[in-house]
C-alpha positions as YAML, in Angstrom:
chain: A
units: angstrom
residues:
- id: 1
  name: MET
  ca: [0.00, 0.00, 0.00]
- id: 2
  name: THR
  ca: [2.84, 2.39, 0.86]
- id: 3
  name: GLU
  ca: [4.54, 1.82, -2.51]
- id: 4
  name: ASP
  ca: [1.25, 2.50, -4.38]
- id: 5
  name: LYS
  ca: [0.71, 5.82, -2.56]
- id: 6
  name: SER
  ca: [4.30, 6.86, -3.23]
- id: 7
  name: GLY
  ca: [3.91, 6.10, -6.96]
- id: 8
  name: GLU
  ca: [0.68, 8.09, -7.11]
- id: 9
  name: LYS
  ca: [2.42, 11.11, -5.51]
- id: 10
  name: GLU
  ca: [5.28, 10.92, -8.05]
- id: 11
  name: GLN
  ca: [2.80, 10.76, -10.95]
- id: 12
  name: LYS
  ca: [0.93, 13.76, -9.56]
- id: 13
  name: LYS
  ca: [4.17, 15.72, -9.22]
- id: 14
  name: THR
  ca: [5.21, 14.79, -12.77]
- id: 15
  name: PHE
  ca: [1.81, 15.69, -14.18]
- id: 16
  name: SER
  ca: [1.79, 18.94, -12.26]
- id: 17
  name: SER
  ca: [5.24, 19.97, -13.56]
- id: 18
  name: GLY
  ca: [4.32, 19.11, -17.14]
- id: 19
  name: THR
  ca: [1.10, 21.07, -16.90]
- id: 20
  name: ARG
  ca: [2.91, 24.12, -15.56]
- id: 21
  name: ALA
  ca: [5.38, 23.94, -18.48]
- id: 22
  name: VAL
  ca: [2.57, 23.80, -21.04]
- id: 23
  name: ILE
  ca: [0.82, 26.75, -19.36]
- id: 24
  name: TRP
  ca: [4.01, 28.82, -19.45]
- id: 25
  name: ILE
  ca: [4.55, 28.01, -23.13]
- id: 26
  name: VAL
  ca: [0.97, 29.04, -23.97]
- id: 27
  name: VAL
  ca: [1.27, 32.25, -21.94]
- id: 28
  name: LEU
  ca: [4.61, 33.22, -23.48]
- id: 29
  name: GLY
  ca: [3.36, 32.39, -26.95]
- id: 30
  name: THR
  ca: [0.26, 34.52, -26.42]
- id: 31
  name: LEU
  ca: [2.34, 37.45, -25.14]
- id: 32
  name: PHE
  ca: [4.70, 37.20, -28.11]
- id: 33
  name: LEU
  ca: [1.76, 37.14, -30.52]
- id: 34
  name: MET
  ca: [0.18, 40.18, -28.85]
- id: 35
  name: VAL
  ca: [3.43, 42.14, -29.03]
- id: 36
  name: PHE
  ca: [3.93, 41.17, -32.69]
- id: 37
  name: ILE
  ca: [0.39, 42.26, -33.64]
- id: 38
  name: SER
  ca: [0.76, 45.52, -31.70]
- id: 39
  name: VAL
  ca: [4.00, 46.39, -33.48]
- id: 40
  name: LYS
  ca: [2.43, 45.65, -36.87]
- id: 41
  name: LEU
  ca: [-0.55, 47.87, -36.06]
- id: 42
  name: ILE
  ca: [1.44, 50.73, -34.54]
- id: 43
  name: ALA
  ca: [4.45, 50.78, -36.90]
- id: 44
  name: PRO
  ca: [3.92, 52.98, -39.98]
- id: 45
  name: GLN
  ca: [3.41, 51.08, -43.23]
- id: 46
  name: GLN
  ca: [5.96, 51.66, -45.98]
- id: 47
  name: GLU
  ca: [4.64, 54.13, -48.53]
- id: 48
  name: TYR
  ca: [5.61, 54.06, -52.19]
- id: 49
  name: GLU
  ca: [5.58, 56.91, -54.67]
- id: 50
  name: ALA
  ca: [2.66, 56.33, -57.01]
- id: 51
  name: TYR
  ca: [0.47, 58.11, -59.53]
- id: 52
  name: SER
  ca: [-2.01, 57.46, -62.33]
- id: 53
  name: TYR
  ca: [-1.19, 58.29, -65.95]
- id: 54
  name: ASN
  ca: [-3.68, 57.86, -68.80]
- id: 55
  name: HIS
  ca: [-5.65, 55.36, -66.69]
- id: 56
  name: PHE
  ca: [-2.52, 53.32, -65.86]
- id: 57
  name: ASP
  ca: [-1.34, 53.12, -62.26]
- id: 58
  name: PHE
  ca: [2.40, 53.51, -61.68]
- id: 59
  name: VAL
  ca: [4.26, 52.70, -58.46]
- id: 60
  name: ASN
  ca: [7.95, 53.16, -57.63]
- id: 61
  name: ILE
  ca: [9.50, 50.24, -55.72]
- id: 62
  name: ASP
  ca: [13.27, 50.18, -55.10]
- id: 63
  name: ASN
  ca: [13.89, 52.83, -57.78]
- id: 64
  name: MET
  ca: [11.97, 50.92, -60.45]
- id: 65
  name: TRP
  ca: [8.61, 51.98, -61.89]
- id: 66
  name: TYR
  ca: [5.93, 49.33, -62.39]
- id: 67
  name: THR
  ca: [2.58, 49.34, -64.12]
- id: 68
  name: GLN
  ca: [0.32, 46.58, -65.39]
- id: 69
  name: ILE
  ca: [-0.72, 46.06, -68.98]
- id: 70
  name: GLN
  ca: [-2.92, 43.46, -70.63]
- id: 71
  name: LEU
  ca: [-1.25, 41.07, -73.06]
- id: 72
  name: GLY
  ca: [-4.10, 39.17, -74.67]
- id: 73
  name: ARG
  ca: [-5.79, 37.59, -71.67]
- id: 74
  name: GLN
  ca: [-2.72, 37.78, -69.45]
- id: 75
  name: PRO
  ca: [-1.83, 40.78, -67.26]
- id: 76
  name: TRP
  ca: [1.87, 41.66, -67.15]
- id: 77
  name: LYS
  ca: [3.74, 43.87, -64.71]
- id: 78
  name: VAL
  ca: [5.98, 46.21, -66.71]
- id: 79
  name: PRO
  ca: [9.33, 47.16, -65.10]
- id: 80
  name: MET
  ca: [11.01, 50.45, -66.12]
- id: 81
  name: ARG
  ca: [13.68, 52.76, -64.75]
- id: 82
  name: PHE
  ca: [11.63, 55.85, -65.51]
- id: 83
  name: GLY
  ca: [7.92, 56.61, -65.36]
- id: 84
  name: PRO
  ca: [5.89, 58.56, -67.93]
- id: 85
  name: ARG
  ca: [6.26, 61.88, -66.08]
- id: 86
  name: ASP
  ca: [10.05, 61.53, -66.36]
- id: 87
  name: VAL
  ca: [10.02, 61.15, -70.13]
- id: 88
  name: GLU
  ca: [7.16, 63.38, -71.34]
- id: 89
  name: TYR
  ca: [9.59, 65.83, -72.91]
- id: 90
  name: ILE
  ca: [11.22, 63.22, -75.17]
- id: 91
  name: PRO
  ca: [9.88, 63.38, -78.76]
- id: 92
  name: VAL
  ca: [8.95, 60.35, -80.84]
- id: 93
  name: VAL
  ca: [9.44, 60.95, -84.56]
- id: 94
  name: GLY
  ca: [8.21, 58.72, -87.37]
- id: 95
  name: ASP
  ca: [6.50, 55.36, -86.84]
- id: 96
  name: PRO
  ca: [8.24, 53.11, -84.26]
- id: 97
  name: ASP
  ca: [5.43, 50.54, -84.67]
- id: 98
  name: ILE
  ca: [7.18, 49.35, -87.83]
- id: 99
  name: MET
  ca: [9.57, 47.45, -85.55]
- id: 100
  name: LEU
  ca: [6.60, 45.55, -84.09]
- id: 101
  name: THR
  ca: [5.11, 44.77, -87.49]
- id: 102
  name: VAL
  ca: [8.27, 43.35, -89.03]
- id: 103
  name: LYS
  ca: [9.74, 42.30, -85.67]
- id: 104
  name: ALA
  ca: [13.10, 43.98, -85.15]
- id: 105
  name: ASN
  ca: [16.03, 41.83, -86.22]
- id: 106
  name: TYR
  ca: [18.88, 43.57, -84.40]
- id: 107
  name: ILE
  ca: [19.70, 45.90, -81.51]
- id: 108
  name: THR
  ca: [23.01, 47.49, -82.41]
- id: 109
  name: PHE
  ca: [25.39, 50.03, -80.86]
- id: 110
  name: ASP
  ca: [28.75, 51.69, -81.43]
- id: 111
  name: PRO
  ca: [31.33, 50.03, -79.12]
- id: 112
  name: GLU
  ca: [33.45, 53.19, -79.19]
- id: 113
  name: GLU
  ca: [30.80, 55.27, -77.48]
- id: 114
  name: GLU
  ca: [31.55, 55.69, -73.78]
- id: 115
  name: PRO
  ca: [30.44, 54.99, -71.15]
- id: 116
  name: LEU
  ca: [29.11, 51.65, -72.33]
- id: 117
  name: ASN
  ca: [27.39, 50.80, -69.04]
- id: 118
  name: TYR
  ca: [24.47, 53.09, -69.98]
- id: 119
  name: THR
  ca: [24.20, 51.46, -73.39]
- id: 120
  name: ALA
  ca: [24.22, 48.02, -71.77]
- id: 121
  name: LEU
  ca: [21.51, 49.09, -69.29]
- id: 122
  name: ALA
  ca: [19.34, 50.52, -72.07]
- id: 123
  name: ALA
  ca: [19.80, 47.43, -74.25]
- id: 124
  name: SER
  ca: [18.95, 45.12, -71.34]
- id: 125
  name: GLU
  ca: [15.74, 46.99, -70.48]
- id: 126
  name: LEU
  ca: [14.69, 47.12, -74.11]
- id: 127
  name: SER
  ca: [15.45, 43.43, -74.78]
- id: 128
  name: LEU
  ca: [13.61, 42.28, -71.63]
- id: 129
  name: ASN
  ca: [10.43, 44.14, -72.55]
- id: 130
  name: LEU
  ca: [10.58, 43.14, -76.21]
- id: 131
  name: ALA
  ca: [10.96, 39.46, -75.36]
- id: 132
  name: GLN
  ca: [8.53, 39.14, -72.44]
- id: 133
  name: ALA
  ca: [5.81, 41.58, -73.43]
- id: 134
  name: LEU
  ca: [5.97, 41.82, -77.22]
- id: 135
  name: ASP
  ca: [7.39, 38.40, -78.17]
- id: 136
  name: ILE
  ca: [10.22, 39.97, -80.19]
- id: 137
  name: ARG
  ca: [13.76, 38.68, -79.70]
- id: 138
  name: PRO
  ca: [16.24, 40.75, -81.71]
- id: 139
  name: GLU
  ca: [19.87, 39.73, -81.92]
- id: 140
  name: GLY
  ca: [22.50, 41.83, -80.18]
- id: 141
  name: ALA
  ca: [24.85, 43.41, -82.71]
- id: 142
  name: CYS
  ca: [27.58, 46.05, -83.10]
- id: 143
  name: THR
  ca: [28.25, 48.73, -85.69]
- id: 144
  name: LYS
  ca: [32.01, 47.98, -85.66]
- id: 145
  name: ASN
  ca: [34.18, 44.96, -84.94]
- id: 146
  name: ILE
  ca: [36.85, 46.62, -82.83]
- id: 147
  name: THR
  ca: [36.33, 45.15, -79.35]
- id: 148
  name: GLU
  ca: [36.32, 41.69, -77.80]
- id: 149
  name: ALA
  ca: [32.60, 42.05, -76.98]
- id: 150
  name: CYS
  ca: [31.81, 42.54, -80.69]
- id: 151
  name: HIS
  ca: [34.12, 39.84, -82.00]
- id: 152
  name: ASN
  ca: [31.42, 37.16, -82.33]
- id: 153
  name: ARG
  ca: [28.50, 39.51, -83.00]
- id: 154
  name: THR
  ca: [26.83, 40.53, -86.23]
- id: 155
  name: ILE
  ca: [28.27, 43.81, -87.52]
- id: 156
  name: ILE
  ca: [25.44, 45.98, -88.81]
- id: 157
  name: SER
  ca: [24.48, 49.66, -88.95]
- id: 158
  name: CYS
  ca: [21.76, 51.85, -90.36]
- id: 159
  name: GLU
  ca: [24.18, 53.24, -92.94]
- id: 160
  name: THR
  ca: [25.31, 49.90, -94.34]
- id: 161
  name: ASP
  ca: [22.09, 47.84, -94.15]
- id: 162
  name: LYS
  ca: [18.76, 48.83, -95.70]
- id: 163
  name: THR
  ca: [16.95, 45.49, -95.54]
- id: 164
  name: HIS
  ca: [16.85, 44.40, -91.89]
- id: 165
  name: ALA
  ca: [14.82, 46.00, -89.09]
- id: 166
  name: ILE
  ca: [17.41, 47.63, -86.81]
- id: 167
  name: ILE
  ca: [17.15, 49.38, -83.46]
- id: 168
  name: TYR
  ca: [20.22, 51.58, -83.00]
- id: 169
  name: LEU
  ca: [21.13, 52.77, -79.50]
- id: 170
  name: THR
  ca: [23.45, 55.75, -79.51]
- id: 171
  name: GLN
  ca: [24.77, 58.26, -77.00]
- id: 172
  name: ASP
  ca: [25.88, 60.63, -79.76]
- id: 173
  name: SER
  ca: [23.23, 63.20, -78.89]
- id: 174
  name: ASP
  ca: [22.83, 66.14, -76.52]
- id: 175
  name: PHE
  ca: [19.08, 65.58, -76.29]
- id: 176
  name: PRO
  ca: [17.12, 62.31, -75.97]
- id: 177
  name: ILE
  ca: [14.91, 61.40, -78.91]
- id: 178
  name: VAL
  ca: [13.30, 58.35, -80.56]
- id: 179
  name: GLU
  ca: [13.34, 58.57, -84.33]
- id: 180
  name: GLN
  ca: [12.31, 56.12, -87.05]
- id: 181
  name: LYS
  ca: [14.11, 56.41, -90.39]
- id: 182
  name: ASP
  ca: [13.40, 53.83, -93.09]
- id: 183
  name: ASN
  ca: [14.41, 50.41, -91.69]
- id: 184
  name: CYS
  ca: [16.02, 51.92, -88.57]
- id: 185
  name: LEU
  ca: [14.67, 53.01, -85.21]
- id: 186
  name: ILE
  ca: [17.27, 55.30, -83.65]
- id: 187
  name: VAL
  ca: [17.13, 55.76, -79.88]
- id: 188
  name: LYS
  ca: [19.35, 58.62, -78.74]
- id: 189
  name: GLY
  ca: [20.45, 59.98, -75.38]
- id: 190
  name: LYS
  ca: [23.63, 60.64, -73.44]
- id: 191
  name: GLY
  ca: [24.13, 58.62, -70.24]
- id: 192
  name: PHE
  ca: [20.88, 57.99, -68.37]
- id: 193
  name: ASP
  ca: [19.03, 59.94, -71.08]
- id: 194
  name: LEU
  ca: [19.52, 56.90, -73.31]
- id: 195
  name: VAL
  ca: [17.69, 54.74, -70.77]
- id: 196
  name: LYS
  ca: [14.98, 57.41, -70.56]
- id: 197
  name: ALA
  ca: [14.61, 57.34, -74.35]
- id: 198
  name: VAL
  ca: [14.21, 53.54, -74.25]
- id: 199
  name: ASP
  ca: [11.49, 53.82, -71.61]
- id: 200
  name: ARG
  ca: [9.78, 56.56, -73.67]
- id: 201
  name: LEU
  ca: [9.74, 54.11, -76.60]
- id: 202
  name: LEU
  ca: [8.30, 51.31, -74.45]
- id: 203
  name: LEU
  ca: [5.55, 53.58, -73.12]
- id: 204
  name: TYR
  ca: [4.71, 54.44, -76.73]
- id: 205
  name: TRP
  ca: [4.54, 50.79, -77.71]
- id: 206
  name: TYR
  ca: [2.37, 49.94, -74.70]
- id: 207
  name: GLU
  ca: [-0.02, 52.74, -75.78]
- id: 208
  name: ILE
  ca: [0.39, 54.50, -72.45]
- id: 209
  name: MET
  ca: [1.87, 57.59, -74.12]
- id: 210
  name: PRO
  ca: [1.27, 58.92, -77.65]
...
């Protein structure tokens, strides 16, 4: 009888300790949850620069502008370095839609124009949007074969080729402009203005800007 009572006391002690541990875990968990919810409610929500332009909503996240367009039945979020308000002053001359009709064959540039990092950025943004949104995949080309980067590329320019559809990115300009001439679409701008001119072209193609 004594052994049975002793065993019962040990079980009660064990059960009591386990219960207290569970209660503490529940209490601490509840307190943590309350603090977390309070911080979320009290802390200010991050605000992004945003505006509406021609019935399209634009938002700036991490220095990139995004808007949504409809591609057939599929919505697509468009990424750009500059929004429409940044590029309103850039003129579009001629008919850039020709490049969509015949599907541009090449994006070319002059490898001697410095700094090339802006040309590379502009070409990357243009190629991404052409491929993903417009289903056009032009080949990267150069106007001259004088650098290692151009060694295995097609050498083509608006002056020497009158048959292929060519997009020519050039920094040889004091003012950004998009201009279509015959089989060429010339996108001009020095430094970041070249990227702005590319985004102006994309906004034209997406029918967000005239």
